[in-house]
C-alpha positions as protocol buffer text, in pm:
chain_id: "A"
residue {
  index: 1
  type: UNK
  ca { x: 1319 y: 3513 z: 1481 }
}
residue {
  index: 2
  type: UNK
  ca { x: 1290 y: 3699 z: 1151 }
}
residue {
  index: 3
  type: UNK
  ca { x: 919 y: 3734 z: 1060 }
}
residue {
  index: 4
  type: UNK
  ca { x: 994 y: 3615 z: 706 }
}
residue {
  index: 5
  type: UNK
  ca { x: 1143 y: 3295 z: 849 }
}
residue {
  index: 6
  type: UNK
  ca { x: 836 y: 3203 z: 1053 }
}
residue {
  index: 7
  type: UNK
  ca { x: 613 y: 2919 z: 935 }
}
residue {
  index: 8
  type: UNK
  ca { x: 332 y: 2704 z: 1070 }
}
residue {
  index: 9
  type: UNK
  ca { x: 232 y: 2339 z: 1084 }
}
residue {
  index: 10
  type: UNK
  ca { x: -111 y: 2195 z: 1159 }
}
residue {
  index: 11
  type: UNK
  ca { x: 13 y: 1841 z: 1228 }
}
residue {
  index: 12
  type: UNK
  ca { x: 159 y: 1829 z: 1576 }
}
residue {
  index: 13
  type: UNK
  ca { x: 263 y: 2052 z: 1862 }
}
residue {
  index: 14
  type: UNK
  ca { x: 528 y: 1983 z: 2123 }
}
residue {
  index: 15
  type: UNK
  ca { x: 616 y: 2181 z: 2432 }
}
residue {
  index: 16
  type: UNK
  ca { x: 751 y: 2079 z: 2774 }
}
residue {
  index: 17
  type: UNK
  ca { x: 543 y: 1787 z: 2909 }
}
residue {
  index: 18
  type: UNK
  ca { x: 293 y: 1808 z: 2621 }
}
residue {
  index: 19
  type: UNK
  ca { x: 268 y: 1636 z: 2281 }
}
residue {
  index: 20
  type: UNK
  ca { x: -36 y: 1699 z: 2062 }
}
residue {
  index: 21
  type: UNK
  ca { x: -119 y: 1504 z: 1747 }
}
residue {
  index: 22
  type: UNK
  ca { x: -371 y: 1707 z: 1547 }
}
residue {
  index: 23
  type: UNK
  ca { x: -469 y: 1865 z: 1876 }
}
residue {
  index: 24
  type: UNK
  ca { x: -514 y: 1538 z: 2066 }
}
residue {
  index: 25
  type: UNK
  ca { x: -279 y: 1460 z: 2357 }
}
residue {
  index: 26
  type: UNK
  ca { x: -62 y: 1170 z: 2247 }
}
residue {
  index: 27
  type: UNK
  ca { x: -128 y: 982 z: 2572 }
}
residue {
  index: 28
  type: UNK
  ca { x: -499 y: 975 z: 2479 }
}
residue {
  index: 29
  type: UNK
  ca { x: -421 y: 838 z: 2133 }
}
residue {
  index: 30
  type: UNK
  ca { x: -188 y: 569 z: 2268 }
}
residue {
  index: 31
  type: UNK
  ca { x: -378 y: 255 z: 2354 }
}
residue {
  index: 32
  type: UNK
  ca { x: -702 y: 383 z: 2200 }
}
residue {
  index: 33
  type: UNK
  ca { x: -604 y: 385 z: 1834 }
}
residue {
  index: 34
  type: UNK
  ca { x: -402 y: 126 z: 1647 }
}
residue {
  index: 35
  type: UNK
  ca { x: -92 y: 235 z: 1458 }
}
residue {
  index: 36
  type: UNK
  ca { x: -294 y: 244 z: 1136 }
}
residue {
  index: 37
  type: UNK
  ca { x: -564 y: 450 z: 1307 }
}
residue {
  index: 38
  type: UNK
  ca { x: -305 y: 692 z: 1441 }
}
residue {
  index: 39
  type: UNK
  ca { x: -156 y: 732 z: 1093 }
}
residue {
  index: 40
  type: UNK
  ca { x: -505 y: 814 z: 965 }
}
residue {
  index: 41
  type: UNK
  ca { x: -544 y: 1072 z: 1242 }
}
residue {
  index: 42
  type: UNK
  ca { x: -205 y: 1228 z: 1170 }
}
residue {
  index: 43
  type: UNK
  ca { x: -258 y: 1235 z: 795 }
}
residue {
  index: 44
  type: UNK
  ca { x: -622 y: 1347 z: 781 }
}
residue {
  index: 45
  type: UNK
  ca { x: -683 y: 1523 z: 1113 }
}
residue {
  index: 46
  type: UNK
  ca { x: -984 y: 1298 z: 1176 }
}
residue {
  index: 47
  type: UNK
  ca { x: -1036 y: 1014 z: 1423 }
}
residue {
  index: 48
  type: UNK
  ca { x: -1118 y: 707 z: 1211 }
}
residue {
  index: 49
  type: UNK
  ca { x: -1445 y: 524 z: 1249 }
}
residue {
  index: 50
  type: UNK
  ca { x: -1381 y: 169 z: 1377 }
}
residue {
  index: 51
  type: UNK
  ca { x: -1455 y: 1 z: 1037 }
}
residue {
  index: 52
  type: UNK
  ca { x: -1212 y: 237 z: 861 }
}
residue {
  index: 53
  type: UNK
  ca { x: -944 y: 171 z: 1121 }
}
residue {
  index: 54
  type: UNK
  ca { x: -997 y: -203 z: 1081 }
}
residue {
  index: 55
  type: UNK
  ca { x: -965 y: -175 z: 703 }
}
residue {
  index: 56
  type: UNK
  ca { x: -645 y: 29 z: 727 }
}
residue {
  index: 57
  type: UNK
  ca { x: -499 y: -225 z: 970 }
}
residue {
  index: 58
  type: UNK
  ca { x: -581 y: -506 z: 728 }
}
residue {
  index: 59
  type: UNK
  ca { x: -419 y: -316 z: 440 }
}
residue {
  index: 60
  type: UNK
  ca { x: -102 y: -270 z: 642 }
}
residue {
  index: 61
  type: UNK
  ca { x: -90 y: -639 z: 733 }
}
residue {
  index: 62
  type: UNK
  ca { x: -159 y: -752 z: 378 }
}
residue {
  index: 63
  type: UNK
  ca { x: 118 y: -529 z: 243 }
}
residue {
  index: 64
  type: UNK
  ca { x: 393 y: -575 z: 500 }
}
residue {
  index: 65
  type: UNK
  ca { x: 575 y: -863 z: 331 }
}
residue {
  index: 66
  type: UNK
  ca { x: 561 y: -1055 z: 4 }
}
residue {
  index: 67
  type: UNK
  ca { x: 846 y: -1301 z: 30 }
}
residue {
  index: 68
  type: UNK
  ca { x: 1218 y: -1275 z: -39 }
}
residue {
  index: 69
  type: UNK
  ca { x: 1208 y: -1217 z: -415 }
}
residue {
  index: 70
  type: UNK
  ca { x: 1071 y: -860 z: -461 }
}
residue {
  index: 71
  type: UNK
  ca { x: 1340 y: -614 z: -577 }
}
residue {
  index: 72
  type: UNK
  ca { x: 1309 y: -404 z: -262 }
}
residue {
  index: 73
  type: UNK
  ca { x: 1385 y: -708 z: -44 }
}
residue {
  index: 74
  type: UNK
  ca { x: 1672 y: -826 z: -266 }
}
residue {
  index: 75
  type: UNK
  ca { x: 1821 y: -476 z: -251 }
}
residue {
  index: 76
  type: UNK
  ca { x: 1779 y: -464 z: 128 }
}
residue {
  index: 77
  type: UNK
  ca { x: 1941 y: -806 z: 164 }
}
residue {
  index: 78
  type: UNK
  ca { x: 2230 y: -709 z: -64 }
}
residue {
  index: 79
  type: UNK
  ca { x: 2301 y: -401 z: 143 }
}
residue {
  index: 80
  type: UNK
  ca { x: 2262 y: -605 z: 462 }
}
residue {
  index: 81
  type: UNK
  ca { x: 2520 y: -849 z: 326 }
}
residue {
  index: 82
  type: UNK
  ca { x: 2779 y: -571 z: 328 }
}
residue {
  index: 83
  type: UNK
  ca { x: 2741 y: -531 z: 704 }
}
residue {
  index: 84
  type: UNK
  ca { x: 2551 y: -203 z: 673 }
}
residue {
  index: 85
  type: UNK
  ca { x: 2324 y: -97 z: 961 }
}
residue {
  index: 86
  type: UNK
  ca { x: 1955 y: -176 z: 925 }
}
residue {
  index: 87
  type: UNK
  ca { x: 1856 y: 185 z: 866 }
}
residue {
  index: 88
  type: UNK
  ca { x: 2068 y: 180 z: 549 }
}
residue {
  index: 89
  type: UNK
  ca { x: 1916 y: -153 z: 441 }
}
residue {
  index: 90
  type: UNK
  ca { x: 1562 y: -22 z: 490 }
}
residue {
  index: 91
  type: UNK
  ca { x: 1644 y: 300 z: 306 }
}
residue {
  index: 92
  type: UNK
  ca { x: 1792 y: 104 z: 15 }
}
residue {
  index: 93
  type: UNK
  ca { x: 1483 y: -115 z: -5 }
}
residue {
  index: 94
  type: UNK
  ca { x: 1252 y: 185 z: -2 }
}
residue {
  index: 95
  type: UNK
  ca { x: 1449 y: 348 z: -284 }
}
residue {
  index: 96
  type: UNK
  ca { x: 1372 y: 42 z: -499 }
}
residue {
  index: 97
  type: UNK
  ca { x: 1000 y: 124 z: -499 }
}
residue {
  index: 98
  type: UNK
  ca { x: 890 y: 267 z: -831 }
}
residue {
  index: 99
  type: UNK
  ca { x: 605 y: 247 z: -1080 }
}
residue {
  index: 100
  type: UNK
  ca { x: 666 y: -123 z: -1153 }
}
residue {
  index: 101
  type: UNK
  ca { x: 717 y: -229 z: -793 }
}
residue {
  index: 102
  type: UNK
  ca { x: 536 y: -101 z: -487 }
}
residue {
  index: 103
  type: UNK
  ca { x: 490 y: 257 z: -595 }
}
residue {
  index: 104
  type: UNK
  ca { x: 195 y: 194 z: -826 }
}
residue {
  index: 105
  type: UNK
  ca { x: -66 y: 272 z: -560 }
}
residue {
  index: 106
  type: UNK
  ca { x: -74 y: 646 z: -626 }
}
residue {
  index: 107
  type: UNK
  ca { x: -100 y: 596 z: -1003 }
}
residue {
  index: 108
  type: UNK
  ca { x: -377 y: 339 z: -953 }
}
residue {
  index: 109
  type: UNK
  ca { x: -566 y: 582 z: -728 }
}
residue {
  index: 110
  type: UNK
  ca { x: -535 y: 859 z: -987 }
}
residue {
  index: 111
  type: UNK
  ca { x: -660 y: 617 z: -1254 }
}
residue {
  index: 112
  type: UNK
  ca { x: -959 y: 512 z: -1042 }
}
residue {
  index: 113
  type: UNK
  ca { x: -1054 y: 871 z: -961 }
}
residue {
  index: 114
  type: UNK
  ca { x: -1021 y: 969 z: -1330 }
}
residue {
  index: 115
  type: UNK
  ca { x: -1241 y: 685 z: -1458 }
}
residue {
  index: 116
  type: UNK
  ca { x: -1505 y: 761 z: -1195 }
}
residue {
  index: 117
  type: UNK
  ca { x: -1493 y: 1128 z: -1296 }
}
residue {
  index: 118
  type: UNK
  ca { x: -1529 y: 1042 z: -1666 }
}
residue {
  index: 119
  type: UNK
  ca { x: -1827 y: 817 z: -1597 }
}
residue {
  index: 120
  type: UNK
  ca { x: -1995 y: 1077 z: -1380 }
}
residue {
  index: 121
  type: UNK
  ca { x: -1928 y: 1375 z: -1607 }
}
residue {
  index: 122
  type: UNK
  ca { x: -2025 y: 1205 z: -1933 }
}
residue {
  index: 123
  type: UNK
  ca { x: -2314 y: 1003 z: -1786 }
}
residue {
  index: 124
  type: UNK
  ca { x: -2150 y: 677 z: -1890 }
}
residue {
  index: 125
  type: UNK
  ca { x: -2153 y: 341 z: -1721 }
}
residue {
  index: 126
  type: UNK
  ca { x: -1840 y: 245 z: -1530 }
}
residue {
  index: 127
  type: UNK
  ca { x: -1789 y: -45 z: -1772 }
}
residue {
  index: 128
  type: UNK
  ca { x: -1788 y: 183 z: -2076 }
}
residue {
  index: 129
  type: UNK
  ca { x: -1570 y: 447 z: -1910 }
}
residue {
  index: 130
  type: UNK
  ca { x: -1323 y: 179 z: -1802 }
}
residue {
  index: 131
  type: UNK
  ca { x: -1317 y: 23 z: -2150 }
}
residue {
  index: 132
  type: UNK
  ca { x: -1240 y: 357 z: -2314 }
}
residue {
  index: 133
  type: UNK
  ca { x: -976 y: 438 z: -2055 }
}
residue {
  index: 134
  type: UNK
  ca { x: -797 y: 103 z: -2100 }
}
residue {
  index: 135
  type: UNK
  ca { x: -808 y: 146 z: -2477 }
}
residue {
  index: 136
  type: UNK
  ca { x: -654 y: 491 z: -2436 }
}
residue {
  index: 137
  type: UNK
  ca { x: -370 y: 348 z: -2228 }
}
residue {
  index: 138
  type: UNK
  ca { x: -296 y: 92 z: -2498 }
}
residue {
  index: 139
  type: UNK
  ca { x: -277 y: 360 z: -2766 }
}
residue {
  index: 140
  type: UNK
  ca { x: -30 y: 556 z: -2555 }
}
residue {
  index: 141
  type: UNK
  ca { x: 170 y: 248 z: -2459 }
}
residue {
  index: 142
  type: UNK
  ca { x: 101 y: 292 z: -2089 }
}
residue {
  index: 143
  type: UNK
  ca { x: 58 y: 6 z: -1845 }
}
residue {
  index: 144
  type: UNK
  ca { x: -253 y: 3 z: -1624 }
}
residue {
  index: 145
  type: UNK
  ca { x: -144 y: 38 z: -1262 }
}
residue {
  index: 146
  type: UNK
  ca { x: -277 y: -203 z: -1001 }
}
residue {
  index: 147
  type: UNK
  ca { x: -372 y: -480 z: -1244 }
}
residue {
  index: 148
  type: UNK
  ca { x: -190 y: -806 z: -1317 }
}
residue {
  index: 149
  type: UNK
  ca { x: 59 y: -1003 z: -1110 }
}
residue {
  index: 150
  type: UNK
  ca { x: 375 y: -1198 z: -1194 }
}
residue {
  index: 151
  type: UNK
  ca { x: 284 y: -1476 z: -949 }
}
residue {
  index: 152
  type: UNK
  ca { x: -83 y: -1472 z: -849 }
}
residue {
  index: 153
  type: UNK
  ca { x: -369 y: -1544 z: -1087 }
}
residue {
  index: 154
  type: UNK
  ca { x: -594 y: -1425 z: -803 }
}
residue {
  index: 155
  type: UNK
  ca { x: -437 y: -1220 z: -525 }
}
residue {
  index: 156
  type: UNK
  ca { x: -554 y: -1374 z: -194 }
}
residue {
  index: 157
  type: UNK
  ca { x: -555 y: -1033 z: -26 }
}
residue {
  index: 158
  type: UNK
  ca { x: -802 y: -869 z: -262 }
}
residue {
  index: 159
  type: UNK
  ca { x: -1117 y: -1054 z: -160 }
}
residue {
  index: 160
  type: UNK
  ca { x: -1043 y: -1008 z: 211 }
}
residue {
  index: 161
  type: UNK
  ca { x: -983 y: -635 z: 181 }
}
residue {
  index: 162
  type: UNK
  ca { x: -1285 y: -576 z: -41 }
}
residue {
  index: 163
  type: UNK
  ca { x: -1504 y: -771 z: 202 }
}
residue {
  index: 164
  type: UNK
  ca { x: -1376 y: -556 z: 488 }
}
residue {
  index: 165
  type: UNK
  ca { x: -1432 y: -244 z: 282 }
}
residue {
  index: 166
  type: UNK
  ca { x: -1790 y: -355 z: 234 }
}
residue {
  index: 167
  type: UNK
  ca { x: -1834 y: -344 z: 610 }
}
residue {
  index: 168
  type: UNK
  ca { x: -1728 y: 21 z: 620 }
}
residue {
  index: 169
  type: UNK
  ca { x: -1973 y: 304 z: 570 }
}
residue {
  index: 170
  type: UNK
  ca { x: -1859 y: 363 z: 212 }
}
residue {
  index: 171
  type: UNK
  ca { x: -2022 y: 372 z: -128 }
}
residue {
  index: 172
  type: UNK
  ca { x: -1820 y: 92 z: -288 }
}
residue {
  index: 173
  type: UNK
  ca { x: -1807 y: 307 z: -602 }
}
residue {
  index: 174
  type: UNK
  ca { x: -1427 y: 300 z: -635 }
}
residue {
  index: 175
  type: UNK
  ca { x: -1406 y: -76 z: -585 }
}
residue {
  index: 176
  type: UNK
  ca { x: -1653 y: -110 z: -871 }
}
residue {
  index: 177
  type: UNK
  ca { x: -1424 y: 112 z: -1080 }
}
residue {
  index: 178
  type: UNK
  ca { x: -1115 y: -105 z: -1032 }
}
residue {
  index: 179
  type: UNK
  ca { x: -1324 y: -415 z: -1102 }
}
residue {
  index: 180
  type: UNK
  ca { x: -1450 y: -256 z: -1425 }
}
residue {
  index: 181
  type: UNK
  ca { x: -1092 y: -171 z: -1522 }
}
residue {
  index: 182
  type: UNK
  ca { x: -985 y: -529 z: -1449 }
}
residue {
  index: 183
  type: UNK
  ca { x: -1263 y: -666 z: -1669 }
}
residue {
  index: 184
  type: UNK
  ca { x: -1181 y: -422 z: -1950 }
}
residue {
  index: 185
  type: UNK
  ca { x: -812 y: -517 z: -1946 }
}
residue {
  index: 186
  type: UNK
  ca { x: -896 y: -888 z: -1933 }
}
residue {
  index: 187
  type: UNK
  ca { x: -1111 y: -851 z: -2244 }
}
residue {
  index: 188
  type: UNK
  ca { x: -837 y: -656 z: -2418 }
}
residue {
  index: 189
  type: UNK
  ca { x: -576 y: -921 z: -2338 }
}
residue {
  index: 190
  type: UNK
  ca { x: -816 y: -1218 z: -2382 }
}
residue {
  index: 191
  type: UNK
  ca { x: -708 y: -1367 z: -2049 }
}
residue {
  index: 192
  type: UNK
  ca { x: -793 y: -1324 z: -1680 }
}
residue {
  index: 193
  type: UNK
  ca { x: -621 y: -1038 z: -1501 }
}
residue {
  index: 194
  type: UNK
  ca { x: -613 y: -1012 z: -1121 }
}
residue {
  index: 195
  type: UNK
  ca { x: -637 y: -694 z: -919 }
}
residue {
  index: 196
  type: UNK
  ca { x: -304 y: -687 z: -737 }
}
residue {
  index: 197
  type: UNK
  ca { x: -234 y: -544 z: -392 }
}
residue {
  index: 198
  type: UNK
  ca { x: -154 y: -202 z: -539 }
}
residue {
  index: 199
  type: UNK
  ca { x: -492 y: -184 z: -712 }
}
residue {
  index: 200
  type: UNK
  ca { x: -671 y: -329 z: -411 }
}
residue {
  index: 201
  type: UNK
  ca { x: -510 y: -81 z: -175 }
}
residue {
  index: 202
  type: UNK
  ca { x: -575 y: 201 z: -420 }
}
residue {
  index: 203
  type: UNK
  ca { x: -947 y: 128 z: -438 }
}
residue {
  index: 204
  type: UNK
  ca { x: -976 y: 101 z: -60 }
}
residue {
  index: 205
  type: UNK
  ca { x: -784 y: 424 z: -1 }
}
residue {
  index: 206
  type: UNK
  ca { x: -1006 y: 598 z: -257 }
}
residue {
  index: 207
  type: UNK
  ca { x: -1309 y: 475 z: -65 }
}
residue {
  index: 208
  type: UNK
  ca { x: -1161 y: 618 z: 254 }
}
residue {
  index: 209
  type: UNK
  ca { x: -1091 y: 949 z: 80 }
}
residue {
  index: 210
  type: UNK
  ca { x: -711 y: 953 z: 66 }
}
residue {
  index: 211
  type: UNK
  ca { x: -552 y: 1170 z: -207 }
}
residue {
  index: 212
  type: UNK
  ca { x: -335 y: 983 z: -462 }
}
residue {
  index: 213
  type: UNK
  ca { x: -19 y: 1156 z: -338 }
}
residue {
  index: 214
  type: UNK
  ca { x: -43 y: 964 z: -9 }
}
residue {
  index: 215
  type: UNK
  ca { x: -99 y: 621 z: -168 }
}
residue {
  index: 216
  type: UNK
  ca { x: 265 y: 531 z: -222 }
}
residue {
  index: 217
  type: UNK
  ca { x: 383 y: 663 z: 117 }
}
residue {
  index: 218
  type: UNK
  ca { x: 119 y: 450 z: 289 }
}
residue {
  index: 219
  type: UNK
  ca { x: 242 y: 141 z: 104 }
}
residue {
  index: 220
  type: UNK
  ca { x: 603 y: 224 z: 195 }
}
residue {
  index: 221
  type: UNK
  ca { x: 514 y: 244 z: 564 }
}
residue {
  index: 222
  type: UNK
  ca { x: 355 y: -102 z: 537 }
}
residue {
  index: 223
  type: UNK
  ca { x: 634 y: -271 z: 341 }
}
residue {
  index: 224
  type: UNK
  ca { x: 918 y: -119 z: 546 }
}
residue {
  index: 225
  type: UNK
  ca { x: 834 y: -378 z: 813 }
}
residue {
  index: 226
  type: UNK
  ca { x: 910 y: -660 z: 570 }
}
residue {
  index: 227
  type: UNK
  ca { x: 1225 y: -502 z: 430 }
}
residue {
  index: 228
  type: UNK
  ca { x: 1354 y: -449 z: 784 }
}
residue {
  index: 229
  type: UNK
  ca { x: 1310 y: -808 z: 902 }
}
residue {
  index: 230
  type: UNK
  ca { x: 1428 y: -957 z: 572 }
}
residue {
  index: 231
  type: UNK
  ca { x: 1747 y: -752 z: 600 }
}
residue {
  index: 232
  type: UNK
  ca { x: 1795 y: -853 z: 962 }
}
residue {
  index: 233
  type: UNK
  ca { x: 1746 y: -1220 z: 876 }
}
residue {
  index: 234
  type: UNK
  ca { x: 2010 y: -1185 z: 605 }
}
residue {
  index: 235
  type: UNK
  ca { x: 2266 y: -1071 z: 861 }
}
residue {
  index: 236
  type: UNK
  ca { x: 2165 y: -1339 z: 1111 }
}
residue {
  index: 237
  type: UNK
  ca { x: 2161 y: -1639 z: 878 }
}
residue {
  index: 238
  type: UNK
  ca { x: 2391 y: -1573 z: 584 }
}
residue {
  index: 239
  type: UNK
  ca { x: 2759 y: -1503 z: 522 }
}
residue {
  index: 240
  type: UNK
  ca { x: 2862 y: -1145 z: 441 }
}
residue {
  index: 241
  type: UNK
  ca { x: 2914 y: -1037 z: 80 }
}
residue {
  index: 242
  type: UNK
  ca { x: 2743 y: -1341 z: -72 }
}
residue {
  index: 243
  type: UNK
  ca { x: 2598 y: -1344 z: -422 }
}
residue {
  index: 244
  type: UNK
  ca { x: 2221 y: -1334 z: -374 }
}
residue {
  index: 245
  type: UNK
  ca { x: 2016 y: -1515 z: -639 }
}
residue {
  index: 246
  type: UNK
  ca { x: 1663 y: -1366 z: -621 }
}
residue {
  index: 247
  type: UNK
  ca { x: 1482 y: -1693 z: -698 }
}
residue {
  index: 248
  type: UNK
  ca { x: 1716 y: -1959 z: -554 }
}
residue {
  index: 249
  type: UNK
  ca { x: 1583 y: -1956 z: -199 }
}
residue {
  index: 250
  type: UNK
  ca { x: 1372 y: -2211 z: -15 }
}
residue {
  index: 251
  type: UNK
  ca { x: 1136 y: -2185 z: 281 }
}
residue {
  index: 252
  type: UNK
  ca { x: 1205 y: -2350 z: 616 }
}
residue {
  index: 253
  type: UNK
  ca { x: 958 y: -2162 z: 836 }
}
residue {
  index: 254
  type: UNK
  ca { x: 645 y: -2306 z: 1000 }
}
residue {
  index: 255
  type: UNK
  ca { x: 403 y: -2500 z: 777 }
}
residue {
  index: 256
  type: UNK
  ca { x: 64 y: -2348 z: 704 }
}
residue {
  index: 257
  type: UNK
  ca { x: -141 y: -2312 z: 1022 }
}
residue {
  index: 258
  type: UNK
  ca { x: -457 y: -2137 z: 1137 }
}
residue {
  index: 259
  type: UNK
  ca { x: -447 y: -1824 z: 1348 }
}
residue {
  index: 260
  type: UNK
  ca { x: -600 y: -1886 z: 1689 }
}
residue {
  index: 261
  type: UNK
  ca { x: -640 y: -1651 z: 1987 }
}
residue {
  index: 262
  type: UNK
  ca { x: -374 y: -1702 z: 2250 }
}
residue {
  index: 263
  type: UNK
  ca { x: -500 y: -1879 z: 2563 }
}
């Protein structure tokens, strides 16, 4: 091979009868780490501490599906209605993620890191730094990522994830930042504003040390599970090429029930 064409990767290594993930034999990773833990290993090169792995698992579960109305699901179902294979449906759904839907995690992480940096550099309280930052967004006509929700006045996933984050060996500094930003925006709008799943995930990923560039890809991995099964259900239950009304659906699944260990 031409020397100028050679390149290296530090992620994985494969040769006959051997697969290494960040140097670890894959057969040692299998069964010892969860999928979320293995993603952390692949992305960071570090084996996650059990609390971090548990938090990442919870994030993935909390993000995997949010009903049949999100644009990514409607797109996936529309493509599924044409008879397209599921890989095309999933790809179409993923392409629907953008700054107003699903792909706000990275922007929220960047916002959280910036406010924390401002507070630290200028010796300001988080509340004051957040207030000034939110005011700056308003002047520029920019929406604060990770705050507000079209349906929930209080996202049920936020409290659970923040409680789990509190059990990790983390500072909690970035969770305090997103809470300060929420309070600042609520005062600006004169109404309560929830931290949505994007903002919740962003704060947790900041606590874990993820860079903002990996925030949206992590969300996409989570939500791809929902887009896949929503698209499959479309092909199993509905007629091809139907007109899909995003809000005209009902629910005929199991009623609310408590999760119990299998006997």
